[in-house]
Biopython code that builds the backbone (N, CA, C, O; Angstrom):
import numpy as np
from Bio.PDB.StructureBuilder import StructureBuilder

atoms = [
    (1, "MET", "N", (6.626, 3.251, -15.276)),
    (1, "MET", "CA", (8.341, 3.857, -15.222)),
    (1, "MET", "C", (8.624, 3.327, -13.893)),
    (1, "MET", "O", (7.836, 3.190, -12.956)),
    (2, "GLY", "N", (10.064, 3.005, -13.961)),
    (2, "GLY", "CA", (10.526, 3.456, -12.397)),
    (2, "GLY", "C", (10.183, 2.973, -11.228)),
    (2, "GLY", "O", (9.289, 2.181, -11.524)),
    (3, "ARG", "N", (10.381, 2.923, -9.537)),
    (3, "ARG", "CA", (10.038, 2.741, -8.401)),
    (3, "ARG", "C", (8.347, 3.484, -7.675)),
    (3, "ARG", "O", (8.030, 4.672, -7.735)),
    (4, "HIS", "N", (7.796, 2.729, -7.250)),
    (4, "HIS", "CA", (6.089, 3.439, -6.921)),
    (4, "HIS", "C", (5.908, 2.703, -6.089)),
    (4, "HIS", "O", (6.109, 1.488, -6.091)),
    (5, "GLY", "N", (5.418, 3.508, -5.104)),
    (5, "GLY", "CA", (4.906, 2.563, -3.623)),
    (5, "GLY", "C", (3.531, 1.872, -3.818)),
    (5, "GLY", "O", (2.450, 2.067, -4.375)),
    (6, "ILE", "N", (4.209, 0.904, -3.005)),
    (6, "ILE", "CA", (2.556, 0.189, -3.263)),
    (6, "ILE", "C", (1.902, -0.152, -1.438)),
    (6, "ILE", "O", (2.535, -0.466, -0.430)),
    (7, "ARG", "N", (0.456, 0.076, -1.639)),
    (7, "ARG", "CA", (0.103, 0.221, 0.374)),
    (7, "ARG", "C", (-1.098, -0.611, -0.115)),
    (7, "ARG", "O", (-1.526, -0.884, -1.236)),
    (8, "VAL", "N", (-1.590, -0.999, 1.495)),
    (8, "VAL", "CA", (-2.820, -1.215, 1.710)),
    (8, "VAL", "C", (-4.138, -0.352, 2.001)),
    (8, "VAL", "O", (-3.826, 0.050, 3.122)),
    (9, "HIS", "N", (-4.698, -0.104, 1.893)),
    (9, "HIS", "CA", (-5.635, 1.072, 2.630)),
    (9, "HIS", "C", (-6.641, 0.672, 2.857)),
    (9, "HIS", "O", (-6.839, -0.338, 2.181)),
    (10, "VAL", "N", (-7.853, 1.037, 3.788)),
    (10, "VAL", "CA", (-8.715, 0.777, 4.248)),
    (10, "VAL", "C", (-10.027, 0.372, 4.050)),
    (10, "VAL", "O", (-10.794, -0.359, 4.677)),
    (11, "PHE", "N", (-10.104, 1.042, 2.998)),
    (11, "PHE", "CA", (-11.548, 0.504, 1.892)),
    (11, "PHE", "C", (-11.217, -0.464, 0.405)),
    (11, "PHE", "O", (-10.324, -0.630, -0.426)),
    (12, "GLY", "N", (-12.024, -0.744, 0.599)),
    (12, "GLY", "CA", (-12.353, -1.707, -0.733)),
    (12, "GLY", "C", (-13.162, -0.701, -2.184)),
    (12, "GLY", "O", (-13.496, -0.974, -3.337)),
    (13, "ASP", "N", (-13.183, -0.060, -1.730)),
    (13, "ASP", "CA", (-13.886, 1.269, -2.085)),
    (13, "ASP", "C", (-13.634, 2.651, -2.940)),
    (13, "ASP", "O", (-13.223, 3.763, -2.607)),
    (14, "PHE", "N", (-14.142, 1.980, -4.428)),
    (14, "PHE", "CA", (-13.209, 3.709, -5.152)),
    (14, "PHE", "C", (-14.381, 4.007, -6.538)),
    (14, "PHE", "O", (-14.313, 3.979, -7.767)),
    (15, "SER", "N", (-15.636, 4.348, -5.304)),
    (15, "SER", "CA", (-16.904, 4.448, -6.017)),
    (15, "SER", "C", (-16.809, 6.217, -6.219)),
    (15, "SER", "O", (-17.594, 6.849, -6.926)),
    (16, "GLU", "N", (-15.295, 7.027, -5.173)),
    (16, "GLU", "CA", (-15.424, 8.922, -5.632)),
    (16, "GLU", "C", (-13.977, 8.087, -6.106)),
    (16, "GLU", "O", (-13.313, 7.944, -5.079)),
    (17, "GLY", "N", (-13.215, 7.455, -7.352)),
    (17, "GLY", "CA", (-12.130, 7.315, -7.813)),
    (17, "GLY", "C", (-10.956, 6.708, -6.611)),
    (17, "GLY", "O", (-11.428, 5.772, -5.966)),
    (18, "LEU", "N", (-10.079, 6.943, -6.372)),
    (18, "LEU", "CA", (-8.842, 6.298, -5.424)),
    (18, "LEU", "C", (-9.160, 6.629, -3.794)),
    (18, "LEU", "O", (-8.919, 6.088, -2.714)),
    (19, "VAL", "N", (-9.915, 7.967, -4.324)),
    (19, "VAL", "CA", (-9.590, 8.525, -3.289)),
    (19, "VAL", "C", (-10.576, 7.825, -1.437)),
    (19, "VAL", "O", (-10.491, 7.980, -0.219)),
    (20, "SER", "N", (-11.167, 7.278, -2.177)),
    (20, "SER", "CA", (-12.722, 6.878, -1.352)),
    (20, "SER", "C", (-11.704, 5.161, -0.743)),
    (20, "SER", "O", (-12.234, 4.345, 0.011)),
    (21, "ALA", "N", (-10.436, 5.016, -1.234)),
    (21, "ALA", "CA", (-10.075, 3.935, -1.086)),
    (21, "ALA", "C", (-9.730, 4.435, 1.043)),
    (21, "ALA", "O", (-9.194, 3.546, 1.704)),
    (22, "GLY", "N", (-10.006, 5.460, 1.602)),
    (22, "GLY", "CA", (-9.022, 6.060, 3.238)),
    (22, "GLY", "C", (-8.282, 5.679, 2.775)),
    (22, "GLY", "O", (-8.086, 4.963, 1.794)),
    (23, "GLY", "N", (-7.415, 6.467, 3.958)),
    (23, "GLY", "CA", (-5.571, 6.258, 4.262)),
    (23, "GLY", "C", (-5.103, 4.526, 4.205)),
    (23, "GLY", "O", (-5.849, 3.558, 4.063)),
    (24, "ILE", "N", (-3.643, 4.554, 4.366)),
    (24, "ILE", "CA", (-3.487, 2.806, 4.207)),
    (24, "ILE", "C", (-3.520, 2.789, 5.989)),
    (24, "ILE", "O", (-3.397, 3.680, 6.830)),
    (25, "PHE", "N", (-3.769, 1.184, 6.072)),
    (25, "PHE", "CA", (-4.316, 0.324, 6.220)),
    (25, "PHE", "C", (-3.291, 0.436, 8.290)),
    (25, "PHE", "O", (-2.206, -0.072, 8.575)),
    (26, "ASN", "N", (-4.171, 1.215, 9.177)),
    (26, "ASN", "CA", (-2.960, 1.485, 10.464)),
    (26, "ASN", "C", (-3.565, 0.751, 11.501)),
    (26, "ASN", "O", (-3.359, 1.243, 12.610)),
    (27, "PRO", "N", (-4.449, -0.575, 11.485)),
    (27, "PRO", "CA", (-4.820, -0.414, 13.034)),
    (27, "PRO", "C", (-3.911, 0.055, 14.474)),
    (27, "PRO", "O", (-4.331, 0.854, 15.311)),
    (28, "PHE", "N", (-2.435, -0.727, 14.532)),
    (28, "PHE", "CA", (-2.060, -0.151, 15.440)),
    (28, "PHE", "C", (-1.384, 1.547, 15.735)),
    (28, "PHE", "O", (-0.623, 1.871, 16.648)),
    (29, "SER", "N", (-1.723, 2.075, 15.084)),
    (29, "SER", "CA", (-1.543, 3.973, 15.079)),
    (29, "SER", "C", (0.091, 4.140, 14.676)),
    (29, "SER", "O", (0.937, 4.793, 15.287)),
    (30, "LYS", "N", (0.264, 3.313, 13.410)),
    (30, "LYS", "CA", (1.998, 3.519, 13.540)),
    (30, "LYS", "C", (2.558, 4.784, 13.337)),
    (30, "LYS", "O", (2.180, 5.726, 14.033)),
    (31, "ASN", "N", (3.294, 4.907, 12.589)),
    (31, "ASN", "CA", (4.027, 5.665, 11.609)),
    (31, "ASN", "C", (3.982, 4.640, 10.196)),
    (31, "ASN", "O", (3.900, 3.433, 9.967)),
    (32, "HIS", "N", (4.069, 5.673, 9.564)),
    (32, "HIS", "CA", (4.955, 5.007, 8.148)),
    (32, "HIS", "C", (6.146, 4.763, 8.232)),
    (32, "HIS", "O", (7.032, 5.412, 8.789)),
    (33, "GLY", "N", (6.195, 3.788, 7.659)),
    (33, "GLY", "CA", (7.137, 2.564, 7.619)),
    (33, "GLY", "C", (8.207, 2.229, 6.421)),
    (33, "GLY", "O", (8.301, 3.033, 5.494)),
    (34, "ALA", "N", (9.025, 1.025, 6.441)),
    (34, "ALA", "CA", (9.334, 0.290, 5.360)),
    (34, "ALA", "C", (8.892, -0.658, 5.821)),
    (34, "ALA", "O", (8.328, -0.461, 6.897)),
    (35, "PRO", "N", (8.900, -2.060, 5.325)),
    (35, "PRO", "CA", (8.025, -3.605, 5.969)),
    (35, "PRO", "C", (8.802, -4.215, 6.881)),
    (35, "PRO", "O", (8.522, -4.887, 7.873)),
    (36, "ASP", "N", (10.243, -3.743, 6.198)),
    (36, "ASP", "CA", (11.120, -4.426, 7.839)),
    (36, "ASP", "C", (11.391, -4.519, 9.015)),
    (36, "ASP", "O", (11.775, -5.405, 9.779)),
    (37, "ASP", "N", (10.951, -2.707, 9.102)),
    (37, "ASP", "CA", (11.010, -1.765, 10.279)),
    (37, "ASP", "C", (9.910, -2.329, 11.677)),
    (37, "ASP", "O", (9.232, -3.313, 11.379)),
    (38, "GLU", "N", (9.792, -2.004, 12.528)),
    (38, "GLU", "CA", (8.897, -2.850, 13.737)),
    (38, "GLU", "C", (7.960, -1.773, 13.472)),
    (38, "GLU", "O", (6.741, -1.923, 13.385)),
    (39, "ASP", "N", (8.800, -0.317, 13.308)),
    (39, "ASP", "CA", (7.152, 0.989, 14.209)),
    (39, "ASP", "C", (6.839, 1.203, 12.147)),
    (39, "ASP", "O", (7.338, 2.012, 11.365)),
    (40, "ARG", "N", (5.957, 0.221, 11.944)),
    (40, "ARG", "CA", (5.271, 0.966, 10.274)),
    (40, "ARG", "C", (3.798, 0.879, 10.201)),
    (40, "ARG", "O", (3.217, 0.145, 11.000)),
    (41, "MET", "N", (3.389, 1.296, 9.659)),
    (41, "MET", "CA", (1.410, 0.774, 9.389)),
    (41, "MET", "C", (1.344, -0.213, 8.483)),
    (41, "MET", "O", (1.699, 0.059, 7.336)),
    (42, "VAL", "N", (0.878, -1.569, 8.796)),
    (42, "VAL", "CA", (0.274, -2.765, 8.402)),
    (42, "VAL", "C", (0.151, -2.711, 6.780)),
    (42, "VAL", "O", (0.694, -3.538, 6.047)),
    (43, "GLY", "N", (-0.714, -1.516, 6.281)),
    (43, "GLY", "CA", (0.033, -1.369, 4.554)),
    (43, "GLY", "C", (0.897, -0.393, 4.206)),
    (43, "GLY", "O", (0.673, 0.208, 3.155)),
    (44, "ASP", "N", (1.702, -0.146, 4.767)),
    (44, "ASP", "CA", (3.382, -0.135, 4.173)),
    (44, "ASP", "C", (3.514, -1.482, 4.048)),
    (44, "ASP", "O", (3.439, -2.309, 4.956)),
    (45, "LEU", "N", (3.878, -1.831, 1.952)),
    (45, "LEU", "CA", (4.687, -2.910, 1.458)),
    (45, "LEU", "C", (5.721, -2.335, 0.408)),
    (45, "LEU", "O", (6.113, -3.009, -0.544)),
    (46, "GLY", "N", (6.082, -1.199, 0.621)),
    (46, "GLY", "CA", (7.085, -0.398, 0.164)),
    (46, "GLY", "C", (7.418, -0.129, -0.943)),
    (46, "GLY", "O", (6.563, 0.721, -1.191)),
    (47, "ASN", "N", (8.236, -0.222, -2.148)),
    (47, "ASN", "CA", (8.091, 0.003, -3.590)),
    (47, "ASN", "C", (8.648, -0.310, -4.465)),
    (47, "ASN", "O", (9.788, 0.139, -4.580)),
    (48, "ILE", "N", (8.017, -1.410, -5.713)),
    (48, "ILE", "CA", (7.026, -1.348, -6.789)),
    (48, "ILE", "C", (8.010, -1.503, -7.686)),
    (48, "ILE", "O", (8.319, -0.324, -7.862)),
    (49, "ASP", "N", (9.033, -2.407, -8.683)),
    (49, "ASP", "CA", (9.990, -1.448, -10.173)),
    (49, "ASP", "C", (9.007, -1.792, -11.050)),
    (49, "ASP", "O", (8.403, -2.863, -10.981)),
    (50, "ALA", "N", (8.856, -1.158, -11.671)),
    (50, "ALA", "CA", (8.350, -1.428, -13.017)),
    (50, "ALA", "C", (9.269, -0.726, -14.645)),
    (50, "ALA", "O", (9.846, 0.336, -14.881)),
    (51, "ASP", "N", (8.987, -1.982, -15.461)),
    (51, "ASP", "CA", (9.907, -1.699, -16.277)),
    (51, "ASP", "C", (9.631, -0.337, -17.168)),
    (51, "ASP", "O", (8.948, 0.647, -16.884)),
    (52, "ASP", "N", (10.439, -0.645, -18.395)),
    (52, "ASP", "CA", (10.179, 0.879, -19.023)),
    (52, "ASP", "C", (9.299, 0.518, -20.458)),
    (52, "ASP", "O", (9.605, 0.986, -21.554)),
    (53, "ALA", "N", (7.808, -0.680, -20.152)),
    (53, "ALA", "CA", (6.783, -0.469, -21.088)),
    (53, "ALA", "C", (5.724, -0.501, -19.714)),
    (53, "ALA", "O", (4.532, -0.759, -19.877)),
    (54, "GLY", "N", (6.316, -0.200, -18.298)),
    (54, "GLY", "CA", (5.517, 0.208, -17.667)),
    (54, "GLY", "C", (5.233, -1.248, -16.749)),
    (54, "GLY", "O", (5.047, -1.147, -15.536)),
    (55, "VAL", "N", (5.219, -2.412, -17.330)),
    (55, "VAL", "CA", (5.389, -3.528, -16.398)),
    (55, "VAL", "C", (5.773, -3.695, -15.664)),
    (55, "VAL", "O", (6.875, -3.146, -15.692)),
    (56, "CYS", "N", (5.496, -4.620, -14.028)),
    (56, "CYS", "CA", (6.053, -4.954, -12.912)),
    (56, "CYS", "C", (5.409, -5.981, -13.052)),
    (56, "CYS", "O", (4.292, -5.965, -13.570)),
    (57, "LYS", "N", (6.091, -7.276, -12.539)),
    (57, "LYS", "CA", (5.294, -8.249, -11.903)),
    (57, "LYS", "C", (5.957, -8.378, -9.964)),
    (57, "LYS", "O", (7.054, -7.891, -9.693)),
    (58, "VAL", "N", (5.308, -8.905, -9.128)),
    (58, "VAL", "CA", (5.257, -8.678, -8.406)),
    (58, "VAL", "C", (5.127, -9.766, -7.406)),
    (58, "VAL", "O", (4.214, -10.539, -7.695)),
    (59, "HIS", "N", (5.641, -10.001, -6.528)),
    (59, "HIS", "CA", (5.327, -11.544, -5.078)),
    (59, "HIS", "C", (5.862, -10.810, -4.025)),
    (59, "HIS", "O", (7.061, -10.536, -3.982)),
    (60, "LEU", "N", (4.938, -10.416, -3.036)),
    (60, "LEU", "CA", (4.990, -10.680, -1.812)),
    (60, "LEU", "C", (4.474, -10.608, -0.798)),
    (60, "LEU", "O", (3.348, -10.186, -0.538)),
    (61, "GLU", "N", (5.802, -11.298, 0.329)),
    (61, "GLU", "CA", (4.896, -11.907, 1.965)),
    (61, "GLU", "C", (5.363, -10.971, 2.430)),
    (61, "GLU", "O", (6.354, -10.295, 2.152)),
    (62, "ASP", "N", (4.298, -10.907, 3.495)),
    (62, "ASP", "CA", (5.031, -9.677, 4.552)),
    (62, "ASP", "C", (4.383, -10.225, 6.251)),
    (62, "ASP", "O", (3.312, -10.767, 6.526)),
    (63, "ARG", "N", (5.512, -9.822, 7.132)),
    (63, "ARG", "CA", (5.148, -10.553, 8.335)),
    (63, "ARG", "C", (4.019, -9.897, 8.789)),
    (63, "ARG", "O", (3.551, -10.381, 9.820)),
    (64, "MET", "N", (3.388, -8.855, 8.288)),
    (64, "MET", "CA", (1.929, -7.996, 9.028)),
    (64, "MET", "C", (0.999, -8.415, 8.281)),
    (64, "MET", "O", (-0.051, -8.285, 8.910)),
    (65, "VAL", "N", (0.789, -8.898, 7.161)),
    (65, "VAL", "CA", (-0.949, -8.736, 6.444)),
    (65, "VAL", "C", (-1.101, -9.954, 6.364)),
    (65, "VAL", "O", (-0.218, -10.716, 5.971)),
    (66, "ARG", "N", (-2.335, -10.331, 6.755)),
    (66, "ARG", "CA", (-3.100, -11.065, 7.272)),
    (66, "ARG", "C", (-4.417, -11.544, 6.020)),
    (66, "ARG", "O", (-4.865, -10.737, 5.205)),
    (67, "LEU", "N", (-4.763, -12.677, 6.094)),
    (67, "LEU", "CA", (-6.163, -12.059, 5.284)),
    (67, "LEU", "C", (-6.856, -12.623, 6.289)),
    (67, "LEU", "O", (-7.981, -12.470, 5.815)),
    (68, "ILE", "N", (-7.092, -13.338, 7.661)),
    (68, "ILE", "CA", (-8.336, -13.439, 8.137)),
    (68, "ILE", "C", (-7.721, -12.782, 9.256)),
    (68, "ILE", "O", (-6.677, -12.128, 9.263)),
    (69, "GLY", "N", (-8.760, -13.126, 10.506)),
    (69, "GLY", "CA", (-8.766, -12.592, 11.577)),
    (69, "GLY", "C", (-9.772, -11.755, 11.704)),
    (69, "GLY", "O", (-10.840, -11.876, 11.104)),
    (70, "PRO", "N", (-9.283, -10.195, 13.075)),
    (70, "PRO", "CA", (-9.448, -9.403, 12.795)),
    (70, "PRO", "C", (-9.330, -8.463, 12.050)),
    (70, "PRO", "O", (-10.301, -7.898, 11.547)),
    (71, "HIS", "N", (-8.102, -8.124, 11.844)),
    (71, "HIS", "CA", (-6.678, -7.208, 10.749)),
    (71, "HIS", "C", (-6.796, -7.848, 9.476)),
    (71, "HIS", "O", (-5.818, -7.729, 8.739)),
    (72, "SER", "N", (-7.709, -8.455, 9.080)),
    (72, "SER", "CA", (-7.408, -8.898, 7.416)),
    (72, "SER", "C", (-7.889, -7.922, 6.309)),
    (72, "SER", "O", (-9.066, -7.608, 6.132)),
    (73, "ILE", "N", (-6.929, -7.526, 5.655)),
    (73, "ILE", "CA", (-6.782, -6.647, 4.526)),
    (73, "ILE", "C", (-8.494, -7.021, 3.663)),
    (73, "ILE", "O", (-9.305, -6.117, 3.466)),
    (74, "ILE", "N", (-8.770, -8.562, 3.235)),
    (74, "ILE", "CA", (-9.505, -8.739, 2.590)),
    (74, "ILE", "C", (-10.719, -7.872, 2.852)),
    (74, "ILE", "O", (-11.284, -7.804, 3.944)),
    (75, "GLY", "N", (-11.117, -7.133, 1.618)),
    (75, "GLY", "CA", (-12.322, -6.538, 1.592)),
    (75, "GLY", "C", (-11.211, -5.056, 1.454)),
    (75, "GLY", "O", (-11.990, -4.108, 1.356)),
    (76, "ARG", "N", (-10.324, -4.727, 1.427)),
    (76, "ARG", "CA", (-9.514, -3.806, 1.474)),
    (76, "ARG", "C", (-9.409, -3.572, 0.511)),
    (76, "ARG", "O", (-10.201, -4.094, -0.274)),
    (77, "SER", "N", (-7.997, -2.316, -0.198)),
    (77, "SER", "CA", (-7.495, -1.838, -1.493)),
    (77, "SER", "C", (-6.330, -1.917, -1.124)),
    (77, "SER", "O", (-5.859, -1.821, 0.009)),
    (78, "ILE", "N", (-5.622, -2.180, -2.556)),
    (78, "ILE", "CA", (-4.066, -2.407, -2.557)),
    (78, "ILE", "C", (-4.552, -1.080, -3.806)),
    (78, "ILE", "O", (-5.592, -1.124, -4.463)),
    (79, "ILE", "N", (-3.269, 0.279, -3.907)),
    (79, "ILE", "CA", (-2.745, 1.115, -4.527)),
    (79, "ILE", "C", (-1.468, 1.021, -4.433)),
    (79, "ILE", "O", (-0.635, 0.408, -3.765)),
    (80, "ILE", "N", (-1.536, 2.142, -5.669)),
    (80, "ILE", "CA", (-0.012, 1.840, -6.006)),
    (80, "ILE", "C", (0.132, 3.878, -6.571)),
    (80, "ILE", "O", (-0.731, 4.548, -7.138)),
    (81, "THR", "N", (1.299, 4.237, -6.192)),
    (81, "THR", "CA", (1.573, 5.713, -5.920)),
    (81, "THR", "C", (2.217, 5.684, -7.447)),
    (81, "THR", "O", (2.332, 4.598, -8.015)),
    (82, "ALA", "N", (2.652, 6.963, -8.120)),
    (82, "ALA", "CA", (3.123, 7.565, -8.950)),
    (82, "ALA", "C", (4.178, 7.778, -8.617)),
    (82, "ALA", "O", (4.946, 8.265, -9.447)),
    (83, "GLY", "N", (4.614, 7.520, -7.355)),
    (83, "GLY", "CA", (5.808, 7.882, -6.951)),
    (83, "GLY", "C", (6.371, 6.906, -5.919)),
    (83, "GLY", "O", (5.647, 6.148, -5.274)),
    (84, "GLU", "N", (8.170, 6.984, -5.754)),
    (84, "GLU", "CA", (8.638, 6.296, -4.832)),
    (84, "GLU", "C", (7.956, 6.482, -3.468)),
    (84, "GLU", "O", (7.201, 7.428, -3.242)),
    (85, "ASP", "N", (8.210, 5.694, -2.724)),
    (85, "ASP", "CA", (7.890, 5.371, -0.866)),
    (85, "ASP", "C", (8.929, 5.881, -0.561)),
    (85, "ASP", "O", (9.935, 5.437, -1.115)),
    (86, "ASP", "N", (9.106, 7.205, 0.614)),
    (86, "ASP", "CA", (10.294, 7.536, 0.745)),
    (86, "ASP", "C", (10.566, 6.754, 1.946)),
    (86, "ASP", "O", (11.705, 6.686, 2.408)),
    (87, "LEU", "N", (9.168, 5.926, 2.680)),
    (87, "LEU", "CA", (9.614, 5.018, 3.365)),
    (87, "LEU", "C", (9.260, 5.488, 4.641)),
    (87, "LEU", "O", (8.550, 4.654, 5.204)),
    (88, "GLY", "N", (9.471, 6.505, 5.337)),
    (88, "GLY", "CA", (8.507, 7.437, 6.328)),
    (88, "GLY", "C", (10.331, 7.656, 6.751)),
    (88, "GLY", "O", (10.620, 7.539, 7.942)),
    (89, "ARG", "N", (11.621, 8.007, 5.603)),
    (89, "ARG", "CA", (12.613, 8.145, 6.037)),
    (89, "ARG", "C", (13.004, 9.918, 4.587)),
    (89, "ARG", "O", (14.064, 10.112, 3.992)),
    (90, "GLY", "N", (12.364, 10.355, 4.545)),
    (90, "GLY", "CA", (13.118, 11.461, 3.508)),
    (90, "GLY", "C", (12.686, 12.616, 4.150)),
    (90, "GLY", "O", (12.638, 13.557, 3.358)),
    (91, "GLY", "N", (12.264, 12.983, 5.588)),
    (91, "GLY", "CA", (12.271, 14.377, 6.679)),
    (91, "GLY", "C", (11.174, 15.248, 5.499)),
    (91, "GLY", "O", (11.158, 16.478, 5.440)),
    (92, "HIS", "N", (10.668, 14.732, 4.989)),
    (92, "HIS", "CA", (9.171, 15.224, 4.447)),
    (92, "HIS", "C", (8.363, 15.828, 5.554)),
    (92, "HIS", "O", (8.760, 16.069, 6.693)),
    (93, "GLU", "N", (7.289, 16.017, 5.104)),
    (93, "GLU", "CA", (6.269, 16.962, 6.211)),
    (93, "GLU", "C", (5.327, 15.174, 5.729)),
    (93, "GLU", "O", (5.328, 14.433, 6.712)),
    (94, "LEU", "N", (5.042, 14.913, 5.217)),
    (94, "LEU", "CA", (4.091, 13.677, 4.544)),
    (94, "LEU", "C", (4.979, 12.059, 5.138)),
    (94, "LEU", "O", (4.487, 11.218, 5.890)),
    (95, "SER", "N", (6.209, 12.032, 4.583)),
    (95, "SER", "CA", (7.221, 10.628, 5.340)),
    (95, "SER", "C", (6.739, 9.674, 5.982)),
    (95, "SER", "O", (6.696, 8.477, 5.698)),
    (96, "LEU", "N", (6.063, 10.699, 7.610)),
    (96, "LEU", "CA", (5.736, 9.968, 8.395)),
    (96, "LEU", "C", (4.761, 9.379, 8.288)),
    (96, "LEU", "O", (4.623, 8.299, 8.864)),
    (97, "THR", "N", (3.614, 10.021, 7.370)),
    (97, "THR", "CA", (1.620, 9.736, 6.949)),
    (97, "THR", "C", (2.298, 8.795, 5.377)),
    (97, "THR", "O", (2.685, 7.647, 5.594)),
    (98, "THR", "N", (2.356, 9.102, 4.530)),
    (98, "THR", "CA", (2.521, 8.409, 3.271)),
    (98, "THR", "C", (3.576, 7.777, 2.681)),
    (98, "THR", "O", (3.604, 6.841, 1.882)),
    (99, "GLY", "N", (4.402, 8.395, 3.169)),
    (99, "GLY", "CA", (5.792, 8.347, 2.247)),
    (99, "GLY", "C", (6.078, 8.859, 1.379)),
    (99, "GLY", "O", (6.813, 8.440, 0.485)),
    (100, "ASN", "N", (5.341, 10.300, 1.491)),
    (100, "ASN", "CA", (5.836, 11.314, 0.458)),
    (100, "ASN", "C", (5.748, 10.390, -1.236)),
    (100, "ASN", "O", (6.511, 10.482, -2.198)),
    (101, "ALA", "N", (5.034, 9.901, -1.128)),
    (101, "ALA", "CA", (4.987, 9.196, -2.353)),
    (101, "ALA", "C", (4.145, 9.559, -4.176)),
    (101, "ALA", "O", (4.055, 8.800, -5.141)),
    (102, "GLY", "N", (3.715, 10.867, -4.026)),
    (102, "GLY", "CA", (2.760, 11.280, -4.470)),
    (102, "GLY", "C", (1.389, 10.854, -4.573)),
    (102, "GLY", "O", (0.998, 10.165, -3.631)),
    (103, "ALA", "N", (0.432, 11.138, -5.640)),
    (103, "ALA", "CA", (-0.748, 11.027, -6.578)),
    (103, "ALA", "C", (-0.747, 9.222, -6.374)),
    (103, "ALA", "O", (0.323, 8.675, -6.641)),
    (104, "ARG", "N", (-1.946, 8.300, -5.902)),
    (104, "ARG", "CA", (-2.531, 7.282, -5.729)),
    (104, "ARG", "C", (-2.303, 7.753, -7.574)),
    (104, "ARG", "O", (-2.180, 8.875, -8.065)),
    (105, "VAL", "N", (-2.317, 6.373, -8.252)),
    (105, "VAL", "CA", (-2.601, 5.949, -10.348)),
    (105, "VAL", "C", (-3.021, 5.062, -10.286)),
    (105, "VAL", "O", (-3.810, 5.316, -11.196)),
    (106, "CYS", "N", (-3.480, 3.318, -9.804)),
    (106, "CYS", "CA", (-3.860, 2.077, -9.562)),
    (106, "CYS", "C", (-4.261, 1.832, -8.492)),
    (106, "CYS", "O", (-4.205, 2.367, -7.385)),
    (107, "GLY", "N", (-4.938, 0.432, -9.161)),
    (107, "GLY", "CA", (-5.635, -0.012, -7.519)),
    (107, "GLY", "C", (-6.791, -0.835, -7.713)),
    (107, "GLY", "O", (-7.738, -0.653, -8.478)),
    (108, "GLY", "N", (-6.565, -1.798, -6.880)),
    (108, "GLY", "CA", (-7.451, -3.057, -7.249)),
    (108, "GLY", "C", (-8.434, -3.471, -5.837)),
    (108, "GLY", "O", (-7.687, -3.392, -4.862)),
    (109, "VAL", "N", (-9.610, -3.814, -5.476)),
    (109, "VAL", "CA", (-9.938, -4.420, -4.131)),
    (109, "VAL", "C", (-9.032, -5.992, -4.004)),
    (109, "VAL", "O", (-8.463, -6.672, -4.857)),
    (110, "VAL", "N", (-9.202, -6.140, -2.679)),
    (110, "VAL", "CA", (-8.739, -7.140, -2.160)),
    (110, "VAL", "C", (-9.485, -7.985, -2.077)),
    (110, "VAL", "O", (-10.506, -7.596, -1.509)),
    (111, "GLY", "N", (-9.545, -9.856, -2.600)),
    (111, "GLY", "CA", (-11.093, -10.451, -2.603)),
    (111, "GLY", "C", (-10.676, -11.589, -2.709)),
    (111, "GLY", "O", (-9.528, -11.934, -2.429)),
    (112, "ILE", "N", (-11.701, -12.423, -3.193)),
    (112, "ILE", "CA", (-12.022, -14.324, -2.741)),
    (112, "ILE", "C", (-12.523, -14.976, -3.799)),
    (112, "ILE", "O", (-13.740, -15.145, -3.718)),
    (113, "ALA", "N", (-11.956, -15.447, -4.866)),
    (113, "ALA", "CA", (-12.265, -16.183, -5.680)),
    (113, "ALA", "C", (-12.859, -16.818, -5.970)),
    (113, "ALA", "O", (-13.960, -16.267, -5.960)),
    (114, "ALA", "N", (-12.972, -17.975, -6.355)),
    (114, "ALA", "CA", (-13.633, -19.681, -7.286)),
    (114, "ALA", "C", (-12.276, -20.013, -7.943)),
    (114, "ALA", "O", (-11.612, -19.458, -8.818)),
    (115, "SER", "N", (-12.048, -21.545, -6.914)),
    (115, "SER", "CA", (-11.053, -22.692, -7.572)),
    (115, "SER", "C", (-11.091, -21.899, -8.976)),
    (115, "SER", "O", (-11.484, -20.772, -9.280)),
    (116, "LYS", "N", (-10.560, -22.883, -9.650)),
    (116, "LYS", "CA", (-10.474, -23.518, -11.156)),
    (116, "LYS", "C", (-9.860, -24.759, -11.022)),
    (116, "LYS", "O", (-9.667, -25.462, -12.013)),
]
sb = StructureBuilder()
sb.init_structure("model")
sb.init_model(0)
sb.init_chain("A")
sb.init_seg("    ")
for serial, (resi, resn, name, xyz) in enumerate(atoms, 1):
    if name == "N":
        sb.init_residue(resn, " ", resi, " ")
    sb.init_atom(name, np.array(xyz, "f"), 0.0, 1.0, " ", f" {name:<3s}", serial, name[0])
structure = sb.get_structure()
């Protein structure tokens, strides 16, 4: 329930839990920010809202995320955090690196499936 950070992480690897997904995908060495910020990591996708039943429906379009090319997110992971992402504006020591969004609570690997 509530707001939770959503981001792309470097690796599609959960062999040691969500920590083995590595850091937020940041090929241009930027600070953490909001999806509409110029200075932001590619993986910074903002927040999602879960209802009282814990259900969240998401449709995201992002100007920096790519499915082809040298900075493709295919094979990387999408991670949801326990808390709200402060989008780099919280003034906390973690704001510019992780958005101070708390622990990683779930994730999935971005892949390609056969069409039906």
